[in-house]
C-alpha atoms as one frame of an Amber mdcrd trajectory, in Angstrom:
protein
  33.946 -34.699 103.293  36.642 -32.472 104.992  33.720 -30.879 107.365  32.596
 -34.566 108.016  35.656 -35.814 108.964  36.671 -33.527 111.193  33.068 -33.230
 113.022  33.532 -37.324 113.753  36.778 -37.162 115.258  35.609 -35.855 118.715
  32.405 -37.962 118.192  35.432 -40.909 118.084  37.346 -39.581 120.755  34.084
 -39.103 123.221  33.833 -43.127 122.783  37.241 -43.657 123.056  37.502 -42.113
 126.331  34.125 -43.464 127.496  35.810 -47.346 126.781  38.542 -46.724 128.516
  36.682 -45.272 131.503  34.647 -48.156 131.083  37.138 -50.465 130.949  38.310
 -53.931 133.070  41.871 -52.058 133.443  39.672 -48.739 134.432  37.603 -50.976
 136.892  40.821 -52.290 138.658  42.680 -49.543 139.080  39.774 -47.929 140.916
  39.502 -51.055 143.348  43.399 -51.214 143.566  42.595 -46.883 145.342  40.282
 -48.256 147.202  42.067 -50.371 149.177  45.167 -48.036 149.061  42.950 -45.949
 150.325  41.597 -48.452 152.796  45.205 -49.354 154.259  45.931 -45.469 155.013
  42.755 -44.691 156.704  43.085 -48.338 158.570  47.072 -46.569 159.160  46.443
 -43.847 160.937  43.149 -45.404 162.979  45.689 -47.533 164.280  48.351 -44.432
 165.045  45.594 -42.801 166.561  45.012 -45.785 168.836  48.192 -45.689 170.467
  48.092 -42.535 170.736  45.330 -42.962 172.803  46.809 -45.603 175.029  49.696
 -43.534 175.640  52.475 -45.528 173.498  53.321 -43.707 170.459  54.086 -40.052
 169.710  53.793 -40.696 165.787  51.426 -38.011 163.853  48.115 -39.436 163.628
  48.347 -38.439 159.873  49.053 -39.391 156.766  53.101 -38.636 156.883  53.197
 -40.526 159.943  51.327 -43.579 158.756  54.156 -43.578 155.483  57.119 -43.329
 158.410  55.081 -46.080 159.402  55.395 -48.026 156.476  58.713 -47.617 155.699
  59.816 -49.222 159.330  58.353 -52.540 157.915  60.310 -55.015 156.326  59.010
 -54.475 153.295  57.787 -50.961 153.721  59.575 -49.903 149.718  57.354 -52.730
 148.080  53.838 -51.248 150.143  55.324 -47.284 149.628  55.176 -48.178 145.576
  51.770 -50.055 146.146  49.877 -47.320 147.888  51.265 -44.783 144.706  49.895
 -47.303 142.287  46.410 -47.014 144.255  46.077 -43.913 144.819  47.446 -42.499
 141.093  44.548 -45.592 139.528  42.042 -43.707 142.216  43.037 -40.326 140.881
  41.982 -41.878 137.469  38.941 -43.695 138.010  38.063 -40.003 139.774  38.509
 -38.174 136.552  37.374 -40.287 134.467  34.092 -40.055 136.038  34.302 -36.066
 136.496  34.319 -36.484 132.762  32.163 -39.035 131.098  29.518 -39.391 134.905
  29.740 -41.812 137.223  27.939 -44.925 137.348  24.230 -44.458 138.935  21.884
 -42.704 138.874  23.275 -39.324 139.178  26.565 -39.828 138.166  26.527 -37.948
 135.061  24.788 -34.850 136.818  27.026 -31.978 136.708  27.767 -31.188 140.326
  28.654 -35.042 141.072  30.946 -34.941 137.934  32.982 -31.555 139.865  32.362
 -33.412 143.185  34.399 -36.134 141.576  36.765 -33.247 139.306  38.059 -31.972
 143.397  38.946 -35.725 144.634  41.014 -36.015 142.139  42.446 -33.329 142.501
  43.125 -33.914 145.667  44.334 -37.949 145.046  46.801 -36.416 143.103  48.481
 -33.928 146.042  48.480 -37.475 147.592  50.064 -39.923 145.083  52.767 -36.985
 144.296  53.341 -36.690 147.955  53.369 -40.765 148.224  55.656 -40.750 145.304
  58.110 -38.393 146.528  58.097 -39.833 149.666  58.767 -43.883 147.724  61.507
 -41.992 145.766  63.340 -40.489 148.942  62.468 -37.453 148.294  61.206 -36.856
 151.518  57.361 -37.540 153.935  55.210 -35.227 153.207  54.505 -32.156 155.789
  52.935 -33.296 158.655  48.744 -32.036 158.433  49.487 -29.598 161.581  52.087
 -27.986 159.329  49.985 -27.437 156.181  47.033 -26.543 158.038  49.213 -23.932
 159.962  51.659 -22.495 157.239  48.334 -22.122 154.333  46.172 -20.357 157.121
  49.836 -17.670 158.034  49.999 -17.818 153.902  46.135 -17.160 153.466  46.226
 -13.926 156.428  48.454 -12.090 154.405  45.921 -11.417 152.027  43.198  -8.986
 152.452  40.189 -11.141 153.127  42.523 -13.753 154.173  40.751 -13.929 157.714
  37.260 -14.703 155.722  38.356 -17.018 153.095  39.940 -18.866 155.974  36.679
 -19.227 157.805  35.189 -20.445 155.261  36.982 -22.905 154.304  36.913 -23.865
 157.765  32.897 -23.881 157.905  32.592 -25.933 154.128  35.172 -29.081 155.713
  32.718 -29.046 159.049  29.861 -28.991 156.711  31.556 -31.991 154.603  32.291
 -33.744 158.123  28.281 -33.084 158.650  27.508 -34.364 155.257  29.557 -37.620
 155.783  28.462 -38.867 158.936  24.920 -37.995 158.266  25.297 -40.210 155.184
  27.477 -42.980 157.045  24.141 -42.748 159.491  21.597 -43.063 156.672  23.984
 -45.790 155.142  23.916 -44.076 151.568  27.002 -45.763 150.154  24.853 -48.911
 149.950  23.396 -47.672 147.161  27.031 -47.802 145.449  28.004 -51.686 146.371
  27.098 -54.751 144.351  26.449 -57.961 147.413  24.037 -59.691 145.840  26.088
 -62.880 146.513  27.461 -61.880 149.561  25.754 -62.998 152.032  22.992 -61.810
 154.979  25.263 -61.774 157.862  28.472 -60.032 155.336  25.770 -57.637 154.524
  25.291 -56.359 158.290  28.640 -56.542 158.347  30.083 -54.480 155.812  27.109
 -52.158 156.670  28.163 -51.336 160.145  31.634 -50.915 159.355  30.311 -48.480
 156.989  28.385 -46.263 159.545  30.647 -46.200 162.288  33.340 -45.631 159.995
  31.730 -42.994 157.765  30.553 -41.072 161.124  34.044 -41.055 162.326  35.632
 -39.574 159.378  33.128 -37.148 159.404  33.642 -35.952 162.664  37.245 -35.814
 162.105  36.351 -33.304 159.019  33.756 -31.291 161.246  36.806 -31.003 164.423
  39.596 -29.820 161.724  37.113 -27.134 160.278  35.617 -26.027 163.615  38.932
 -25.048 164.908  40.187 -22.945 160.924  37.349 -20.670 162.095  38.493 -20.632
 165.540  42.112 -19.329 163.796  39.957 -16.905 161.326  38.325 -15.433 164.629
  41.154 -14.786 166.541  43.355 -14.024 163.676  46.117 -17.119 165.246  47.247
 -18.723 162.757  48.498 -21.396 164.743  44.998 -22.366 165.977  44.642 -24.109
 162.597  44.975 -27.840 163.251  45.271 -30.658 160.997  44.056 -34.231 161.623
  46.748 -35.304 164.183  46.341 -32.263 166.041  42.606 -32.644 165.430  42.423
 -35.988 167.116  44.690 -35.445 169.971  42.356 -32.708 170.739  39.367 -35.246
 171.150  42.164 -36.789 174.238  41.880 -33.622 175.586  38.037 -33.478 176.339
  35.850 -33.898 179.290  35.728 -37.591 177.818  39.537 -38.147 177.469  41.514
 -40.944 175.303  38.357 -42.715 175.382  36.282 -40.482 172.825  39.908 -41.005
 170.499  39.797 -43.919 171.238  36.262 -44.713 169.712  37.504 -42.372 166.617
  40.548 -44.025 166.284  38.914 -47.149 166.097  36.061 -45.563 163.488  38.661
 -44.893 161.343  40.444 -47.990 161.696  36.828 -49.578 160.299  36.421 -46.837
 157.780  39.838 -48.712 156.379  38.187 -52.066 156.920  35.034 -50.765 154.603
  37.111 -48.989 152.123  38.733 -51.889 151.364  35.059 -53.500 151.330  34.010
 -51.190 148.517  37.364 -52.638 145.691  35.175 -55.528 146.199  31.908 -54.746
 146.145  31.759 -51.075 144.755  29.811 -50.432 141.277  32.807 -49.079 139.354
């Protein structure tokens, strides 16, 4: 009897966990998180547009976005909403890592691992926003984080190779994101049967343009990490802000930065559309 009860306990725990992962509360947390992600990307894109126009010196990254929010009349409220949103995004991705995600490939081990990595990243983002909301300081600029992490890696044997591999991986992720966006693979996760044909077309365009722009930023950051590893110069590593600014120094000038920046704004809008129509 005791052994049978012990066998039933893990089953009940698993069933309770799956129930929580599929609950309405988890769905609301996921949608709040997608909306928060959209706001963050939108703000970064707006700052990047201002940089392209030469009208701001803010950092076009998460740190700059949070400072921009804090400067508004309802900054404190918005910051706490972002904390809740990204915390919800973290819990949602953790639940998908543990119990599987919706869709045909959602229960594959590889997809669960990807969702676990996303949960860790969103967890760090949540912690950074929470500290800022509590008045404990803004997250470090992405440029400083990249340089510091690269310099730390260089102190160890094989550190340069690790940085180079990380750069290749990040660039590869960027190419993958851009390709997925170009092929509109994201539409498989949306449930827009009740939306008009025109609405579906607009959302698809937002997702394509925004996803390609986001992928381009990842590719640029990855390339700079590889360059830093080859030259053995941590200062060559760049975060999102410097990666965006570098685009303005290409032969296409501020126009290229403006296009990518607008793309990030569109990805922010698309992410908010995901909050409405994504299957979670």
